[in-house]
MARKE-762271 format. One line per field, with one value per residue (C-alpha): residue in one letter; x negated, y, z negated; residue number from 1. Coordinates in Angstrom, 3 decimals. Layout:
code	c(A;...)
x	c(X;...)
y	c(Y;...)
z	c(Z;...)
pos	c(NUM;...)
***
This chain:
code	c(X;X;X;X;X;X;X;X;X;X;X;X;X;X;X;X;X;X;X;X;X;X;X;X;X;X;X;X;X;X;X;X;X;X;X;X;X;X;X;X;X;X;X;X;X;X;X;X;X;X;X;X;X;X;X;X;X;X;X;X;X;X;X;X;X;X;X;X;X;X;X;X;X;X;X;X;X;X;X;X;X;X;X;X;X;X;X;X;X;X;X;X;X;X;X;X;X;X;X;X;X;X;X;X;X;X;X;X;X;X;X;X;X;X;X;X;X;X;X;X;X;X;X;X;X;X;X;X;X;X;X;X;X;X;X;X;X;X;X;X;X;X)
x	c(-0.078;-1.103;-1.288;-1.789;-3.511;-2.219;-1.471;-1.890;-0.514;1.514;4.354;2.120;1.333;2.804;2.192;2.093;2.340;2.487;3.128;6.097;6.746;7.208;7.487;3.838;4.712;5.501;1.697;0.002;1.631;-0.534;-3.363;-3.782;-5.668;-9.294;-8.989;-10.313;-7.463;-7.843;-7.632;-7.167;-6.059;-5.822;-3.329;-4.373;-3.380;-6.189;-5.607;-8.302;-9.075;-11.946;-9.602;-6.508;-5.270;-3.238;0.079;1.715;0.028;1.286;3.498;0.982;-1.625;0.238;1.674;-1.579;-3.014;-0.193;-1.476;-5.211;-3.430;-3.764;-0.421;-1.156;1.111;0.270;1.429;2.995;-0.015;-1.441;-3.880;-3.556;-2.921;-5.289;-3.328;-6.490;-10.214;-9.421;-6.839;-9.396;-12.192;-10.231;-8.877;-12.752;-13.519;-10.481;-11.780;-15.395;-15.942;-18.256;-18.847;-22.429;-21.932;-21.133;-20.708;-20.405;-17.066;-16.965;-17.183;-20.902;-22.669;-23.628;-27.368;-26.751;-29.633;-29.442;-31.222;-33.495;-32.911;-31.904;-34.485;-35.760;-38.393;-39.167;-40.441;-41.978;-44.329;-45.163;-46.323;-48.230;-50.034;-50.334;-52.020;-54.271;-55.753;-56.345;-58.460;-60.513;-60.801;-62.498;-64.751;-65.961;-66.875;-69.342)
y	c(0.165;3.516;6.057;9.840;9.967;9.717;6.504;6.463;3.599;4.071;6.260;8.602;10.167;9.021;11.067;10.080;11.452;8.487;6.159;7.280;8.659;12.182;14.932;16.607;19.958;18.436;16.669;20.214;21.835;19.264;19.375;22.160;22.284;22.667;20.848;16.847;14.546;11.630;9.008;8.250;4.647;3.460;0.650;-1.458;-4.864;-7.146;-9.587;-12.253;-13.688;-15.836;-17.643;-18.172;-21.395;-23.189;-21.330;-24.888;-25.068;-21.623;-22.976;-25.643;-23.007;-21.131;-23.561;-24.434;-21.144;-21.043;-24.051;-22.520;-19.983;-17.317;-16.688;-15.575;-14.180;-15.706;-13.786;-16.038;-16.519;-18.338;-15.110;-14.755;-11.252;-9.719;-7.095;-5.681;-6.266;-8.117;-10.440;-11.031;-12.171;-14.235;-16.162;-16.468;-17.760;-20.255;-22.281;-21.792;-18.894;-16.279;-12.663;-12.645;-8.696;-8.785;-5.217;-4.281;-6.567;-8.919;-12.585;-13.275;-16.502;-17.947;-17.318;-14.205;-11.394;-8.530;-9.888;-12.693;-15.874;-18.623;-20.661;-23.844;-25.782;-27.752;-24.258;-23.276;-26.455;-26.160;-23.013;-23.912;-26.988;-24.760;-22.227;-24.952;-25.913;-22.451;-22.132;-25.118;-24.577;-21.229;-22.731;-25.206;-22.630;-21.033)
z	c(-0.153;0.892;-1.821;-0.273;2.877;6.652;9.108;11.906;14.468;18.336;17.005;16.169;12.715;8.858;6.300;2.672;-0.943;-3.799;-1.389;0.021;3.660;3.334;6.377;7.430;6.084;2.421;3.123;3.982;1.141;-1.106;1.376;3.631;6.816;5.941;2.886;3.288;2.843;0.406;3.349;6.867;7.385;10.983;11.713;14.772;14.707;16.660;18.936;19.199;22.628;21.474;18.846;21.113;20.993;24.087;24.365;23.586;20.563;19.100;16.254;14.997;14.860;12.836;10.330;10.060;8.531;6.247;5.190;4.726;2.996;5.332;6.874;10.529;13.482;17.329;20.485;22.937;24.931;21.387;20.468;16.657;15.493;12.736;10.725;9.138;8.806;5.201;7.246;9.798;7.660;5.509;8.622;9.254;6.676;6.304;9.658;8.867;11.712;11.256;13.322;14.989;14.629;11.302;9.285;5.865;4.805;7.637;7.558;8.324;7.959;4.505;5.089;6.624;5.438;8.501;11.456;9.932;11.247;8.877;7.355;8.837;6.754;9.613;11.866;8.350;8.357;12.146;11.705;8.451;10.467;13.629;11.374;9.861;13.406;14.224;10.886;12.460;15.966;14.899;12.259;14.613;17.010;14.946)
pos	c(1;2;3;4;5;6;7;8;9;10;11;12;13;14;15;16;17;18;19;20;21;22;23;24;25;26;27;28;29;30;31;32;33;34;35;36;37;38;39;40;41;42;43;44;45;46;47;48;49;50;51;52;53;54;55;56;57;58;59;60;61;62;63;64;65;66;67;68;69;70;71;72;73;74;75;76;77;78;79;80;81;82;83;84;85;86;87;88;89;90;91;92;93;94;95;96;97;98;99;100;101;102;103;104;105;106;107;108;109;110;111;112;113;114;115;116;117;118;119;120;121;122;123;124;125;126;127;128;129;130;131;132;133;134;135;136;137;138;139;140;141;142)
***
């Protein structure tokens, strides 16, 4: 729920004071132009092409999402509709997906530490062995 703020959607701007929609004039009385409004909420439902299911599986996918605790609406062509970033994150986590371009608060892989690759013990052992071989090779040339 929104407290004081402005919500923008396809139908235009909606002004809220104490969680109740009010005319712009009433909102501007409390928050005159020039003063920063407390919040600006953008309400855009996101439809995912990458996570789409076959149109014949829409009902099954919708009921499965409810079972996993993330009720999700699907378009007729099978695309899931995410109501917010939080909804998208919960859906990703419920199904084990992650966003490769994850930002703050998005669903990221468990090992995600910025741009570094996940730890790979085999690679680390191979690098250590290559280092020892180089040291041995360089000492034998002297």
